N, CA, C and O of each residue as an XYZ file, in Angstrom:
464
protein
N     134.061     51.210    203.804
C     135.130     50.614    203.032
C     134.548     49.595    202.058
O     133.721     48.767    202.439
N     134.980     49.660    200.809
C     134.503     48.724    199.795
C     135.498     47.585    199.632
O     136.685     47.729    199.923
N     135.000     46.470    199.170
C     135.880     45.334    198.902
C     136.267     44.597    200.170
O     135.777     44.883    201.262
N     137.146     43.656    199.991
C     137.560     42.846    201.134
C     138.646     43.564    201.925
O     139.375     44.386    201.371
N     138.761     43.259    203.217
C     139.833     43.842    204.011
C     141.180     43.311    203.525
O     141.260     42.204    202.992
N     142.225     44.095    203.708
C     143.546     43.704    203.228
C     143.949     42.359    203.825
O     143.927     42.166    205.041
N     144.314     41.444    202.949
C     144.716     40.115    203.384
C     143.545     39.204    203.724
O     143.748     38.057    204.123
N     142.322     39.702    203.571
C     141.140     38.909    203.913
C     140.650     38.068    202.752
O     141.244     38.070    201.674
N     139.584     37.362    202.975
C     138.991     36.520    201.945
C     137.819     37.255    201.308
O     137.221     38.139    201.920
N     137.499     36.880    200.077
C     136.316     37.407    199.430
C     135.084     36.910    200.171
O     135.084     35.803    200.710
N     134.040     37.723    200.200
C     132.808     37.332    200.884
C     132.027     36.384    199.993
O     131.865     36.634    198.798
N     131.552     35.315    200.567
C     130.681     34.392    199.853
C     129.246     34.727    200.220
O     128.893     34.754    201.399
N     128.430     34.979    199.227
C     127.023     35.291    199.452
C     126.200     34.032    199.269
O     126.463     33.235    198.368
N     125.210     33.854    200.119
C     124.300     32.725    199.974
C     123.323     33.033    198.841
O     123.198     34.178    198.406
N     122.638     32.001    198.377
C     121.635     32.180    197.328
C     120.560     33.158    197.804
O     120.085     33.987    197.027
N     120.180     33.063    199.075
C     119.128     33.929    199.612
C     119.564     35.390    199.610
O     118.774     36.276    199.284
N     120.835     35.644    199.979
C     121.352     37.015    199.973
C     121.380     37.583    198.558
O     120.992     38.729    198.328
N     121.843     36.767    197.617
C     121.887     37.204    196.222
C     120.471     37.482    195.710
O     120.230     38.482    195.035
N     119.541     36.583    196.042
C     118.159     36.725    195.588
C     117.529     37.992    196.155
O     116.785     38.683    195.458
N     117.823     38.296    197.409
C     117.293     39.510    198.035
C     117.787     40.752    197.294
O     117.009     41.666    197.021
N     119.075     40.783    196.969
C     119.658     41.920    196.257
C     119.074     42.029    194.853
O     118.732     43.126    194.410
N     118.955     40.906    194.149
C     118.382     40.912    192.798
C     116.936     41.397    192.840
O     116.522     42.183    191.987
N     116.165     40.934    193.826
C     114.771     41.368    193.937
C     114.662     42.870    194.197
O     113.766     43.529    193.669
N     115.563     43.407    195.001
C     115.570     44.850    195.249
C     115.832     45.615    193.955
O     115.223     46.656    193.709
N     116.739     45.098    193.134
C     117.029     45.735    191.843
C     115.804     45.661    190.935
O     115.443     46.642    190.284
N     115.166     44.485    190.899
C     114.001     44.305    190.037
C     112.803     45.148    190.487
O     111.954     45.508    189.671
N     112.735     45.460    191.781
C     111.653     46.294    192.298
C     111.834     47.762    191.934
O     110.944     48.582    192.160
N     112.999     48.088    191.365
C     113.211     49.448    190.902
C     114.029     50.327    191.816
O     114.179     51.520    191.554
N     114.567     49.758    192.893
C     115.451     50.539    193.763
C     116.728     50.900    193.029
O     117.125     50.191    192.105
N     117.366     51.963    193.411
C     118.588     52.417    192.771
C     119.690     51.362    192.921
O     120.059     50.980    194.032
N     120.202     50.903    191.777
C     121.256     49.890    191.778
C     122.488     50.428    192.504
O     123.114     49.724    193.296
N     122.822     51.679    192.222
C     123.988     52.302    192.836
C     123.858     52.306    194.356
O     124.818     52.010    195.068
N     122.665     52.643    194.848
C     122.430     52.716    196.293
C     122.534     51.324    196.937
O     123.126     51.174    198.005
N     121.965     50.327    196.291
C     122.014     48.955    196.812
C     123.463     48.474    196.881
O     123.890     47.900    197.883
N     124.212     48.714    195.805
C     125.616     48.274    195.760
C     126.432     48.954    196.850
O     127.288     48.329    197.476
N     126.166     50.226    197.071
C     126.903     50.967    198.095
C     126.565     50.442    199.495
O     127.457     50.264    200.324
N     125.279     50.194    199.757
C     124.852     49.678    201.070
C     125.445     48.299    201.355
O     125.913     48.028    202.461
N     125.416     47.435    200.346
C     125.851     46.046    200.533
C     127.357     45.873    200.344
O     127.918     44.841    200.714
N     128.018     46.898    199.761
C     129.463     46.808    199.545
C     129.835     45.855    198.438
O     130.861     45.178    198.512
N     128.999     45.794    197.399
C     129.305     44.907    196.269
C     129.637     45.738    195.038
O     129.227     46.892    194.919
N     130.371     45.142    194.143
C     130.796     45.783    192.912
C     129.653     45.761    191.906
O     128.799     44.874    191.941
N     129.644     46.745    191.007
C     128.588     46.817    189.988
C     128.612     45.589    189.078
O     127.559     45.073    188.704
N     129.806     45.123    188.723
C     129.886     43.954    187.840
C     129.317     42.709    188.519
O     128.749     41.840    187.856
N     129.472     42.625    189.843
C     128.933     41.480    190.584
C     127.412     41.488    190.553
O     126.790     40.467    190.261
N     126.811     42.638    190.854
C     125.347     42.711    190.850
C     124.800     42.501    189.442
O     123.748     41.883    189.274
N     125.502     43.007    188.430
C     125.062     42.813    187.044
C     125.102     41.337    186.660
O     124.204     40.831    185.986
N     126.165     40.653    187.103
C     126.302     39.223    186.809
C     125.171     38.429    187.467
O     124.583     37.542    186.849
N     124.872     38.763    188.738
C     123.785     38.072    189.434
C     122.456     38.309    188.726
O     121.669     37.377    188.561
N     122.200     39.535    188.308
C     120.947     39.874    187.638
C     120.830     39.115    186.322
O     119.769     38.580    186.001
N     121.916     39.069    185.565
C     121.919     38.355    184.287
C     121.657     36.860    184.505
O     120.844     36.258    183.804
N     122.355     36.267    185.487
C     122.169     34.838    185.759
C     120.749     34.552    186.236
O     120.166     33.532    185.868
N     120.188     35.444    187.053
C     118.815     35.253    187.540
C     117.830     35.324    186.375
O     116.913     34.508    186.285
N     118.017     36.297    185.483
C     117.115     36.432    184.331
C     117.206     35.234    183.402
O     116.212     34.852    182.783
N     118.391     34.636    183.298
C     118.577     33.513    182.387
C     118.189     32.169    183.000
O     117.549     31.351    182.341
N     118.577     31.934    184.271
C     118.384     30.614    184.878
C     117.474     30.608    186.106
O     117.185     29.540    186.645
N     117.019     31.773    186.556
C     116.205     31.842    187.764
C     117.064     31.687    189.009
O     118.261     31.975    188.993
N     116.440     31.231    190.083
C     117.135     31.099    191.367
C     118.333     30.154    191.271
O     119.343     30.356    191.945
N     118.217     29.122    190.432
C     119.295     28.142    190.279
C     120.578     28.798    189.749
O     121.677     28.337    190.056
N     120.444     29.858    188.965
C     121.603     30.552    188.426
C     122.418     31.279    189.480
O     123.578     31.617    189.242
N     121.825     31.523    190.644
C     122.520     32.229    191.717
C     123.294     31.306    192.652
O     123.986     31.776    193.555
N     123.181     29.988    192.439
C     123.883     29.039    193.302
C     125.379     29.120    193.046
O     125.809     29.296    191.906
N     126.176     28.991    194.107
C     127.634     29.032    193.993
C     128.117     27.792    193.264
O     127.658     26.680    193.526
N     129.053     28.002    192.343
C     129.628     26.897    191.588
C     130.924     26.475    192.242
O     131.789     27.309    192.507
N     131.065     25.211    192.500
C     132.298     24.685    193.086
C     133.288     24.376    191.977
O     132.932     23.797    190.951
N     134.525     24.766    192.195
C     135.579     24.467    191.246
C     136.217     23.150    191.645
O     136.366     22.875    192.836
N     136.597     22.327    190.672
C     137.085     20.995    191.012
C     138.386     20.968    191.803
O     138.535     20.118    192.681
N     139.322     21.849    191.534
C     140.584     21.845    192.265
C     141.478     20.674    191.868
O     141.192     19.962    190.906
N     142.538     20.486    192.602
C     143.490     19.425    192.316
C     143.143     18.196    193.159
O     143.233     18.253    194.385
N     142.750     17.090    192.527
C     142.336     15.907    193.286
C     143.490     15.207    194.008
O     143.255     14.426    194.930
N     144.737     15.477    193.597
C     145.879     14.790    194.210
C     146.291     15.385    195.547
O     147.010     14.740    196.311
N     145.855     16.595    195.845
C     146.295     17.284    197.062
C     145.938     16.513    198.323
O     146.737     16.452    199.258
N     144.753     15.926    198.359
C     144.339     15.243    199.592
C     145.227     14.042    199.914
O     145.313     13.625    201.069
N     145.888     13.486    198.893
C     146.777     12.353    199.131
C     148.221     12.799    199.352
O     148.947     12.206    200.150
N     148.628     13.840    198.645
C     150.019     14.265    198.676
C     150.425     14.825    200.040
O     151.582     14.686    200.436
N     149.508     15.448    200.756
C     149.829     16.077    202.035
C     149.767     15.121    203.225
O     150.176     15.484    204.328
N     149.264     13.914    203.018
C     149.188     12.950    204.115
C     150.482     12.149    204.193
O     151.031     11.739    203.170
N     150.963     11.932    205.405
C     152.211     11.181    205.587
C     151.976      9.679    205.551
O     152.725      8.942    204.909
N     150.940      9.228    206.237
C     150.674      7.799    206.320
C     149.397      7.470    205.561
O     148.292      7.633    206.078
N     149.566      7.005    204.325
C     148.412      6.624    203.513
C     148.073      5.163    203.755
O     148.959      4.329    203.938
N     146.787      4.865    203.754
C     146.372      3.463    203.830
C     146.666      2.822    202.485
O     146.976      3.511    201.513
N     146.568      1.520    202.434
C     146.833      0.809    201.185
C     145.856      1.246    200.095
O     146.245      1.418    198.940
N     144.602      1.422    200.460
C     143.583      1.857    199.505
C     143.893      3.262    198.995
O     143.764      3.528    197.800
N     144.301      4.163    199.889
C     144.633      5.531    199.482
C     145.850      5.554    198.563
O     145.906      6.347    197.623
N     146.832      4.678    198.835
C     148.009      4.591    197.963
C     147.596      4.169    196.553
O     148.073      4.719    195.561
N     146.700      3.183    196.483
C     146.232      2.708    195.177
C     145.425      3.780    194.448
O     145.578      3.958    193.239
N     144.553      4.505    195.187
C     143.768      5.583    194.580
C     144.677      6.684    194.052
O     144.458      7.213    192.962
N     145.702      7.026    194.836
C     146.661      8.060    194.450
C     147.395      7.653    193.171
O     147.493      8.441    192.230
N     147.900      6.444    193.141
C     148.623      5.944    191.967
C     147.706      5.894    190.749
O     148.112      6.264    189.648
N     146.477      5.441    190.945
C     145.490      5.363    189.864
C     145.211      6.756    189.293
O     145.154      6.931    188.076
N     145.042      7.729    190.162
C     144.766      9.088    189.719
C     145.949      9.666    188.942
O     145.763     10.321    187.917
N     147.159      9.424    189.430
C     148.359      9.910    188.727
C     148.450      9.297    187.330
O     148.796      9.982    186.367
N     148.140      8.013    187.227
C     148.195      7.342    185.929
C     147.111      7.873    184.982
O     147.357      8.025    183.785
N     145.932      8.151    185.505
C     144.862      8.724    184.668
C     145.263     10.093    184.123
O     145.037     10.399    182.952
N     145.857     10.902    184.983
C     146.297     12.235    184.562
C     147.386     12.112    183.496
O     147.366     12.826    182.493
N     148.334     11.204    183.721
C     149.403     10.994    182.745
C     148.828     10.517    181.419
O     149.274     10.948    180.355
N     147.852      9.639    181.479
C     147.194      9.124    180.272
C     146.517     10.252    179.495
O     146.642     10.320    178.272
N     145.807     11.130    180.187
C     145.145     12.261    179.531
C     146.162     13.202    178.906
O     145.947     13.715    177.808
N     147.267     13.428    179.600
C     148.320     14.294    179.049
C     148.907     13.682    177.780
O     149.146     14.390    176.802
N     149.135     12.383    177.793
C     149.697     11.721    176.613
C     148.733     11.790    175.430
O     149.167     11.957    174.290
N     147.433     11.664    175.690
C     146.433     11.789    174.631
C     146.496     13.157    173.980
O     146.285     13.288    172.774
N     146.786     14.179    174.777
C     146.833     15.549    174.265
C     148.212     15.911    173.711
O     148.387     17.006    173.177
N     149.187     15.019    173.827
C     150.512     15.272    173.283
C     151.492     15.866    174.271
O     152.537     16.382    173.872
N     151.173     15.803    175.552
C     152.092     16.316    176.564
C     152.867     15.153    177.173
O     152.368     14.031    177.253
N     154.088     15.438    177.600
C     154.865     14.416    178.296
C     155.466     15.045    179.539
O     156.090     16.103    179.470
N     155.275     14.390    180.676
C     155.810     14.887    181.938
C     157.210     14.346    182.147
O     157.506     13.200    181.810
N     158.078     15.197    182.714
C     159.435     14.768    183.038
C     159.598     14.708    184.544
O     159.044     15.539    185.262
N     160.346     13.743    185.024
C     160.637     13.641    186.451
C     159.392     13.342    187.265
O     158.697     12.357    187.016
N     159.115     14.201    188.244
C     157.987     13.972    189.145
C     156.665     14.471    188.572
O     155.635     14.390    189.242
N     156.677     14.980    187.358
C     155.449     15.461    186.739
C     155.258     16.961    186.826
O     154.288     17.498    186.293
N     156.183     17.645    187.500
C     156.049     19.089    187.646
C     156.459     19.826    186.364
O     156.029     20.956    186.134
N     157.294     19.185    185.529
C     157.699     19.780    184.257
C     156.966     19.045    183.146
O     157.085     17.828    183.010
N     156.203     19.798    182.349
C     155.440     19.196    181.257
C     155.954     19.767    179.944
O     156.091     20.980    179.788
N     156.236     18.866    178.997
C     156.766     19.252    177.689
C     155.761     18.828    176.639
O     155.199     17.736    176.726
N     155.525     19.679    175.642
C     154.625     19.336    174.549
C     155.417     18.639    173.471
O     156.422     19.167    172.995
N     154.972     17.445    173.076
C     155.643     16.699    172.004
C     154.822     16.823    170.730
O     153.602     16.662    170.744
N     155.495     17.108    169.652
C     154.810     17.265    168.350
C     154.748     15.964    167.619
O     154.211     15.902    166.512
């Protein structure tokens, strides 16, 4: 079976696993055969090969996405005084950035309107 199981998560490959696969490709083994054995998509192996050729081993490292910084505060019921201040500070910074770009939030901030 190819791909992730239904309802499952995508597989995260370590740098070492990616490097092993890239090295097998560079050694001249059949790309199709490697992809079939490992259960990876052709575009994935091509992307790894391109990143390795451009940046070396460092290009194969997983990139973390920043995500929403407010989530860690919003889901907690009892915030400490410091956490309350950090939360408020972060909300104000986000509002400030939106205003710089010409956006205005209404209500709790879930509705954003562009002002000309």
